[in-house]
N, C-alpha and C positions, 0 to 999 in steps of 0.2 A: 871511755873516760867519763862521760856524763853519768853513767851508772855509779862509778866510784865516787864522784862528787856528790851525787844524790844520797848515797849511803854514808856520806860524811867521813870517808876513809882518810881524807887529808886534813880534817879539822871540822869544827862546827860551822854551820851556815845559818844565817837568819832566814825567816820565812820568805822574804823577797828573793834572796839568792836561791833558795830551794825552788821557788816558782820559776825563776829564770832557767835553772838547770833542767827543769821539767820541759820547758819550752824548747830548749836546745835538743833534748833527747827526742821529743816529738818531731821537731824539724828534721833531725837526722833520719828518723824513720820515714818521714815523708819524702825526703830526698832519695833514699834507697828505693822507695816505691816508684818514684819517677824514673829512676835509672832502670829498674826492672821493666817498666812500661816501654821505655825506649828500646830495650833489648827485645821485647815482644814485637814491637813495630818492625824491627829489622828481621825477625823471624817470619813475620807476615810477608814482608817484601821478598824473602827468600823462599816462601811457600812451605815453611817448615814449622808452623805454629799449630799446636793441638789445642782445640777449644776446650776450656774448662769453665763451665757455667757455675757460679756461686752467688749466693745472696749477699748483698751489701747493705749495710745500715746507712741509709741516706742521711739520717740525722747525725751520725758520727762523722760521715764524710764532710758535711757542712760545718760541724763544730771544729774539726781539724783544719779545714780550709780557712775558716774565720780566724782561728788562733794564729795561723801563719800570716795571714794578711794583716791582722791587727798588729802583730809584732813588727812587721815591715813598716807599717804606717807610723808607729811610734818612733821607730828608728829614723825614718825620713823627716818626721816633724822635728825631732831633736837635732838632726843634722842641719836643717834649715834655720833653726833658732841660733845656731852657732855661727852661721854665715853672716 
């Protein structure tokens, strides 16, 4: 759904909305990655995980994490101001 919104299939979006949609899409990808990690942990516990070593971009990992945490902080700050 975020891809359809980003492609503006349902109408035009302003730059701020496009940025928010991008954050939503990245957060969804991050959530999927976490779910896959949890599934891997259950495979480890069952003794059925095959090790697949790959390179990871530490910088990209940090950027992705920072974006997620920043968005959560903005949301919490906004929620506290409303209280």
